[in-house]
Residue frames as qw, qx, qy, qz and C-alpha x, y, z in Angstrom:
[[0.000, 0.886, 0.463, 0.000, 0.00, 0.00, 0.00],
 [0.278, 0.746, -0.057, 0.603, 0.96, 3.62, -0.37],
 [0.500, -0.154, -0.504, 0.688, 3.10, 4.85, 2.51],
 [0.213, -0.875, -0.323, -0.290, 1.21, 7.29, 4.73],
 [0.517, 0.093, -0.313, 0.791, 3.30, 10.02, 6.34],
 [0.260, -0.908, -0.326, 0.036, 2.60, 12.60, 9.05],
 [0.455, 0.404, -0.153, 0.779, 4.67, 15.80, 8.98],
 [0.454, -0.795, -0.363, 0.175, 4.81, 17.48, 12.40],
 [0.477, 0.084, 0.020, 0.874, 6.32, 20.95, 12.03],
 [0.052, -0.765, -0.451, 0.458, 5.20, 24.35, 13.37],
 [0.080, -0.451, 0.317, 0.830, 6.73, 26.31, 10.47],
 [0.654, 0.558, 0.333, -0.387, 4.01, 26.84, 7.85],
 [0.444, 0.741, -0.402, -0.302, 6.45, 27.39, 4.98],
 [0.017, -0.451, 0.892, 0.024, 8.72, 24.47, 5.84],
 [0.525, 0.130, 0.785, -0.302, 5.83, 22.11, 6.54],
 [0.659, 0.623, 0.151, -0.393, 4.17, 22.98, 3.24],
 [0.321, 0.691, -0.603, -0.236, 7.42, 22.51, 1.29],
 [0.200, -0.265, 0.939, -0.091, 8.01, 19.07, 2.82],
 [0.608, 0.325, 0.615, -0.383, 4.41, 17.99, 2.23],
 [0.618, 0.683, -0.066, -0.384, 4.37, 19.02, -1.42],
 [0.192, 0.601, -0.760, -0.157, 7.72, 17.38, -2.14],
 [0.303, -0.108, 0.931, -0.172, 6.68, 14.08, -0.56],
 [0.638, 0.464, 0.448, -0.421, 3.29, 14.11, -2.29],
 [0.505, 0.700, -0.354, -0.360, 5.05, 14.61, -5.63],
 [0.065, 0.432, -0.899, -0.024, 7.00, 11.41, -4.85],
 [0.584, -0.120, -0.712, -0.371, 3.80, 9.41, -4.48],
 [0.230, -0.138, -0.805, 0.529, 3.38, 9.46, -0.70],
 [0.326, -0.731, -0.485, -0.352, 0.10, 10.23, 1.09],
 [0.377, 0.113, -0.405, 0.825, 0.83, 13.07, 3.51],
 [0.350, -0.839, -0.396, -0.126, -0.97, 14.64, 6.47],
 [0.381, 0.363, -0.342, 0.778, 0.43, 17.35, 8.72],
 [0.485, -0.770, -0.407, 0.080, 0.11, 18.89, 12.18],
 [0.218, 0.782, -0.160, 0.562, 1.47, 22.07, 13.72],
 [0.318, -0.649, 0.484, -0.493, 1.85, 21.15, 17.38],
 [0.108, 0.296, -0.934, 0.167, 2.93, 18.21, 19.48],
 [0.453, 0.107, 0.696, -0.547, -0.38, 17.38, 21.14],
 [0.722, 0.459, 0.019, -0.517, -2.28, 17.27, 17.85],
 [0.460, 0.525, -0.695, -0.170, 0.50, 15.31, 16.15],
 [0.098, -0.203, 0.929, -0.295, 0.62, 12.73, 18.94],
 [0.595, 0.253, 0.512, -0.565, -3.16, 12.34, 18.86],
 [0.682, 0.530, -0.247, -0.439, -3.14, 11.83, 15.07],
 [0.321, 0.444, -0.836, -0.020, -0.40, 9.19, 15.27],
 [0.229, -0.069, 0.880, -0.411, -2.27, 7.31, 17.97],
 [0.580, 0.384, 0.494, -0.522, -5.60, 7.33, 16.14],
 [0.694, 0.632, -0.150, -0.309, -4.47, 6.81, 12.52],
 [0.911, -0.080, 0.319, 0.249, -2.37, 4.15, 10.81],
 [0.275, 0.898, -0.324, -0.112, 0.66, 6.11, 9.63],
 [0.942, 0.153, -0.125, 0.273, 3.74, 4.33, 8.36],
 [0.604, 0.084, -0.138, 0.780, 6.20, 7.14, 9.00],
 [0.165, -0.948, -0.257, 0.085, 6.34, 10.46, 10.85],
 [0.508, 0.389, -0.115, 0.760, 8.67, 13.40, 10.25],
 [0.451, -0.808, -0.363, 0.115, 8.91, 15.23, 13.56],
 [0.228, 0.744, -0.209, 0.593, 10.47, 18.64, 14.17],
 [0.594, -0.179, -0.596, 0.510, 12.48, 18.43, 17.37],
 [0.190, -0.068, -0.283, 0.938, 12.18, 22.11, 18.28],
 [0.230, -0.610, -0.604, -0.458, 8.40, 22.40, 18.57],
 [0.182, -0.426, 0.313, -0.829, 6.97, 24.95, 21.03],
 [0.739, -0.317, 0.216, -0.554, 5.27, 23.64, 24.20],
 [0.896, -0.139, 0.422, -0.010, 5.41, 19.83, 23.69],
 [0.121, 0.707, -0.581, -0.385, 8.69, 19.44, 21.79],
 [0.739, 0.335, -0.502, -0.299, 9.55, 16.68, 19.37],
 [0.257, 0.275, -0.877, 0.298, 11.49, 14.64, 21.91],
 [0.387, 0.008, 0.628, -0.675, 8.52, 14.67, 24.29],
 [0.762, 0.286, -0.091, -0.574, 6.20, 13.62, 21.47],
 [0.608, 0.370, -0.698, -0.077, 8.54, 10.80, 20.48],
 [0.014, 0.208, -0.855, 0.476, 8.98, 9.58, 24.07],
 [0.573, 0.114, 0.439, -0.683, 5.21, 9.53, 24.62],
 [0.750, 0.360, -0.324, -0.450, 4.73, 7.72, 21.31],
 [0.473, 0.328, -0.813, 0.086, 7.26, 4.99, 22.12],
 [0.240, -0.142, 0.750, -0.600, 5.71, 4.48, 25.55],
 [0.751, 0.212, 0.209, -0.589, 2.55, 3.35, 23.77],
 [0.583, -0.129, 0.765, 0.241, 4.67, 0.77, 21.88],
 [0.612, 0.737, 0.132, -0.256, 3.70, 2.37, 18.58],
 [0.718, -0.166, 0.465, 0.490, 6.11, 1.09, 15.91],
 [0.451, 0.880, 0.148, 0.021, 5.69, 3.96, 13.45],
 [0.709, 0.104, 0.033, 0.697, 9.02, 4.91, 11.83],
 [0.133, -0.956, -0.163, 0.205, 10.23, 8.37, 12.82],
 [0.591, 0.355, 0.026, 0.724, 12.58, 10.75, 11.05],
 [0.309, -0.821, -0.260, 0.404, 13.48, 13.60, 13.40],
 [0.465, 0.597, 0.104, 0.645, 14.51, 16.93, 11.88],
 [0.465, -0.808, -0.205, 0.298, 16.21, 19.69, 13.84],
 [0.257, 0.906, -0.215, 0.258, 18.48, 22.72, 13.83],
 [0.576, -0.679, 0.452, -0.059, 20.42, 21.02, 16.63],
 [0.753, 0.536, -0.378, -0.050, 23.44, 19.52, 14.86],
 [0.176, -0.647, 0.703, -0.239, 25.65, 18.39, 17.75],
 [0.420, 0.136, -0.896, -0.043, 26.58, 14.74, 18.19],
 [0.044, 0.114, 0.811, -0.572, 24.91, 14.63, 21.59],
 [0.501, 0.268, 0.122, -0.813, 21.73, 16.14, 20.12],
 [0.629, 0.248, -0.581, -0.454, 21.57, 13.46, 17.44],
 [0.292, 0.066, -0.926, 0.230, 22.33, 10.69, 19.92],
 [0.249, 0.144, 0.593, -0.752, 19.57, 12.00, 22.19],
 [0.617, 0.268, -0.129, -0.728, 17.07, 11.92, 19.35],
 [0.591, 0.208, -0.749, -0.215, 18.00, 8.39, 18.30],
 [0.156, 0.018, -0.882, 0.444, 17.93, 7.13, 21.90],
 [0.414, 0.157, 0.373, -0.815, 14.47, 8.63, 22.33],
 [0.621, 0.289, 0.716, -0.134, 13.29, 6.33, 19.54],
 [0.465, 0.730, -0.171, -0.471, 13.92, 8.10, 16.24],
 [0.909, 0.170, 0.334, 0.182, 14.89, 5.82, 13.35],
 [0.590, 0.353, 0.153, 0.710, 16.84, 8.59, 11.63],
 [0.238, -0.806, -0.190, 0.507, 17.91, 12.18, 12.35],
 [0.520, 0.517, 0.308, 0.607, 18.32, 14.93, 9.75],
 [0.311, -0.508, -0.177, 0.784, 19.88, 18.32, 10.46],
 [0.306, 0.879, 0.355, 0.091, 18.31, 21.49, 9.00],
 [0.641, 0.497, -0.035, -0.584, 18.69, 23.07, 6.57],
 [0.527, -0.094, 0.810, 0.239, 18.62, 20.14, 4.18],
 [0.268, 0.211, -0.571, -0.747, 17.95, 19.58, 0.48],
 [0.784, 0.079, 0.192, -0.585, 14.56, 18.06, -0.32],
 [0.731, 0.364, -0.560, -0.137, 16.39, 15.42, -2.36],
 [0.200, 0.289, -0.840, 0.414, 18.12, 14.23, 0.80],
 [0.511, -0.041, 0.505, -0.694, 14.86, 14.21, 2.76],
 [0.827, 0.252, -0.162, -0.475, 13.26, 12.17, -0.02],
 [0.575, 0.366, -0.727, 0.082, 16.16, 9.71, 0.00],
 [0.087, -0.219, 0.784, -0.574, 15.92, 9.28, 3.79],
 [0.679, 0.092, 0.300, -0.664, 12.16, 8.68, 3.58],
 [0.790, 0.336, -0.419, -0.295, 12.61, 6.18, 0.73],
 [0.359, 0.350, -0.821, 0.274, 15.27, 4.34, 2.73],
 [0.324, -0.106, 0.682, -0.646, 13.09, 4.13, 5.84],
 [0.783, 0.202, 0.037, -0.587, 10.18, 2.88, 3.75],
 [0.713, 0.363, -0.590, -0.109, 12.31, 0.16, 2.11],
 [0.066, 0.374, -0.817, 0.433, 13.82, -0.89, 5.42],
 [0.428, 0.033, 0.694, -0.578, 10.44, -1.95, 6.74],
 [0.765, 0.389, 0.073, -0.508, 9.01, -3.40, 3.55],
 [0.074, -0.458, 0.850, 0.250, 11.45, -6.21, 2.76],
 [0.319, 0.157, 0.935, -0.016, 8.62, -8.73, 2.46],
 [0.463, 0.620, 0.229, -0.590, 6.40, -6.51, 0.33],
 [0.714, 0.380, 0.500, 0.309, 5.94, -7.54, -3.31],
 [0.204, -0.440, 0.251, 0.838, 7.66, -5.33, -5.87],
 [0.203, 0.057, -0.608, -0.765, 5.17, -6.03, -8.65],
 [0.484, 0.304, 0.656, -0.493, 1.39, -6.46, -8.88],
 [0.064, 0.042, -0.738, -0.670, -0.29, -7.93, -11.97],
 [0.519, 0.396, 0.539, -0.533, -3.93, -7.76, -13.02],
 [0.757, 0.593, 0.272, -0.039, -4.46, -9.46, -16.36],
 [0.716, 0.419, 0.074, 0.554, -2.10, -7.81, -18.83],
 [0.089, -0.917, 0.095, -0.378, -1.55, -4.86, -16.47],
 [0.770, -0.115, -0.373, 0.505, 1.70, -4.79, -14.53],
 [0.227, -0.937, 0.023, -0.264, 2.34, -2.35, -11.68],
 [0.708, 0.175, -0.397, 0.557, 5.96, -1.93, -10.59],
 [0.458, -0.833, -0.306, 0.044, 5.83, -0.62, -7.03],
 [0.611, -0.454, 0.034, 0.647, 9.46, 0.43, -6.57],
 [0.299, 0.031, 0.360, 0.883, 9.77, 2.41, -9.79],
 [0.286, 0.557, 0.437, -0.646, 6.11, 3.50, -9.63],
 [0.237, 0.326, -0.561, -0.723, 5.65, 2.61, -13.29],
 [0.676, 0.262, 0.574, -0.380, 2.86, 0.79, -15.11],
 [0.130, 0.252, -0.729, -0.623, 2.57, -1.18, -18.35],
 [0.726, 0.256, 0.474, -0.428, -0.34, -2.81, -20.11],
 [0.876, 0.432, 0.207, 0.056, 0.21, -5.40, -22.79],
 [0.758, -0.019, 0.129, 0.639, 3.86, -4.39, -22.63],
 [0.236, 0.655, 0.173, 0.697, 3.13, -0.71, -23.35],
 [0.294, -0.138, -0.463, 0.824, 4.07, 1.95, -20.81],
 [0.157, -0.797, -0.514, -0.275, 1.26, 4.04, -19.30],
 [0.224, 0.303, -0.273, 0.885, 1.99, 7.54, -18.02],
 [0.453, -0.695, -0.554, -0.069, 0.30, 8.13, -14.67],
 [0.094, -0.745, 0.257, -0.609, 0.41, 10.97, -12.19],
 [0.103, 0.221, -0.821, 0.516, 1.41, 10.23, -8.59],
 [0.544, 0.022, 0.408, -0.733, -2.28, 10.39, -7.63],
 [0.796, 0.249, -0.350, -0.427, -3.27, 8.03, -10.46],
 [0.499, 0.295, -0.799, 0.162, -0.66, 5.54, -9.30],
 [0.156, -0.146, 0.734, -0.645, -1.83, 5.62, -5.68],
 [0.716, 0.121, 0.165, -0.667, -5.44, 4.99, -6.70],
 [0.764, 0.320, -0.507, -0.239, -4.43, 2.16, -9.03],
 [0.262, 0.303, -0.846, 0.351, -2.29, 0.55, -6.34],
 [0.430, -0.056, 0.576, -0.693, -5.19, 0.58, -3.88],
 [0.805, 0.243, -0.022, -0.542, -7.51, -1.03, -6.44],
 [0.651, 0.411, -0.632, -0.087, -4.99, -3.58, -7.73],
 [0.066, 0.278, -0.855, 0.433, -4.18, -4.87, -4.26],
 [0.439, 0.148, 0.666, -0.584, -7.86, -5.58, -3.72],
 [0.319, 0.121, -0.695, -0.633, -8.82, -7.28, -6.97],
 [0.378, -0.294, -0.859, -0.184, -12.33, -8.72, -6.82],
 [0.225, -0.510, -0.623, 0.549, -13.35, -6.53, -3.88],
 [0.050, 0.870, 0.339, 0.355, -15.49, -3.40, -3.79],
 [0.451, -0.117, -0.246, 0.850, -13.37, -0.40, -2.75],
 [0.019, -0.846, -0.510, 0.155, -15.52, 2.42, -1.39],
 [0.277, 0.820, 0.058, 0.498, -15.22, 6.06, -2.40],
 [0.483, -0.857, 0.140, -0.112, -14.27, 6.80, 1.20],
 [0.841, -0.294, 0.289, 0.350, -11.31, 4.44, 0.96],
 [0.616, 0.494, 0.228, 0.570, -10.21, 6.01, -2.32],
 [0.094, -0.958, -0.044, -0.266, -10.41, 9.41, -0.59],
 [0.729, -0.602, 0.155, 0.285, -7.49, 8.30, 1.57],
 [0.714, 0.258, 0.247, 0.603, -5.31, 8.72, -1.52],
 [0.152, 0.766, 0.134, 0.610, -6.07, 12.43, -1.42],
 [0.626, -0.600, -0.368, 0.336, -5.00, 12.59, 2.22],
 [0.283, 0.482, -0.088, 0.825, -4.24, 16.20, 3.14],
 [0.201, -0.202, 0.525, -0.802, -4.62, 16.83, 6.85],
 [0.274, 0.260, 0.868, -0.323, -8.16, 15.87, 7.86],
 [0.457, 0.475, -0.038, -0.751, -9.79, 17.45, 4.83],
 [0.577, 0.154, 0.793, 0.117, -11.52, 14.92, 2.60],
 [0.016, 0.075, -0.570, -0.818, -12.10, 15.19, -1.11],
 [0.623, 0.234, 0.194, -0.721, -15.61, 15.57, -2.49],
 [0.747, 0.173, 0.641, -0.022, -17.27, 12.64, -4.22],
 [0.596, 0.794, 0.038, -0.119, -17.01, 14.52, -7.52],
 [0.023, 0.790, -0.607, -0.087, -13.21, 14.64, -7.20],
 [0.535, -0.214, 0.817, -0.014, -13.08, 10.88, -6.62],
 [0.723, 0.504, 0.457, -0.121, -15.41, 10.17, -9.55],
 [0.420, 0.876, -0.200, -0.128, -13.35, 12.40, -11.85],
 [0.180, -0.669, 0.719, 0.060, -10.04, 10.85, -10.72],
 [0.629, -0.001, 0.777, -0.023, -11.28, 7.29, -11.28],
 [0.662, 0.691, 0.249, -0.152, -12.72, 8.27, -14.68],
 [0.253, 0.860, -0.426, -0.119, -9.37, 9.69, -15.79],
 [0.371, -0.441, 0.817, 0.016, -7.54, 6.59, -14.54],
 [0.734, 0.286, 0.605, -0.115, -9.94, 4.32, -16.42],
 [0.569, 0.809, -0.031, -0.143, -9.27, 6.21, -19.66],
 [0.037, 0.778, -0.624, -0.066, -5.50, 5.95, -19.25],
 [0.537, -0.234, 0.809, -0.051, -5.68, 2.19, -18.65],
 [0.742, 0.491, 0.448, -0.082, -7.55, 1.64, -21.93],
 [0.076, -0.745, 0.405, 0.524, -4.41, 2.27, -23.95],
 [0.027, -0.194, 0.829, 0.523, -5.04, -0.15, -26.80],
 [0.593, 0.034, -0.310, -0.743, -8.02, -1.02, -29.00],
 [0.791, -0.132, -0.539, -0.257, -10.23, -3.69, -27.54],
 [0.209, 0.252, -0.740, 0.588, -8.63, -3.51, -24.07],
 [0.481, -0.544, -0.680, -0.099, -11.04, -5.05, -21.54],
 [0.248, -0.767, 0.093, -0.585, -12.17, -2.66, -18.84],
 [0.532, 0.051, -0.711, 0.457, -10.31, -3.21, -15.57],
 [0.004, -0.091, -0.513, 0.854, -11.95, -0.62, -13.31],
 [0.241, -0.495, -0.716, -0.429, -15.68, -0.93, -12.76],
 [0.174, -0.214, 0.324, -0.905, -18.03, 1.31, -10.82],
 [0.274, -0.430, -0.860, -0.008, -20.75, -0.09, -8.59],
 [0.202, -0.577, -0.101, -0.785, -23.36, 2.54, -7.76],
 [0.684, -0.630, -0.065, -0.363, -23.95, 3.09, -4.06]]
């Protein structure tokens, strides 16, 4: 499944930049601006990874991480901070962070760290999903049908992955909405319908191709 990430950062500009970069890489991303809200979201939602700013006001990142680990939550955590000293990094890792990244950093490095953390915990995940003549390559996020490449957006790919992993099942509009995850704001049904319609068109990339995505009303 698509990796779900929570970005916990009180800086509006930095939080937005991180979110948009990760979403462009195909991740589903939520965000929070303070420690209490972030902790509550991690305890009530199934996130795969959290990016936590250490220097949060009031409940700081270390306090959030300590409280999280006390609940035995195994979410992966990448801590980011202006504190670059060896002792600072050791403190963050000992508190339960899986990785520690010093600010300022290039978004390419952040993306590489997130990719590495995702791979580290997905060794047993399949790297390819097939549905008929459709092949979905999860690591490269590429798709072919009847041997022909299909160009998909990051959002298209996330929707297709959700559907392909549940072949033969009905996937509700609400579940598809999770692909559009952006804080706690949900997409409208019209957005979901439009997105699935566009995906269906892209998958019909040769004459006579049988329809793979079907809509069941209600």
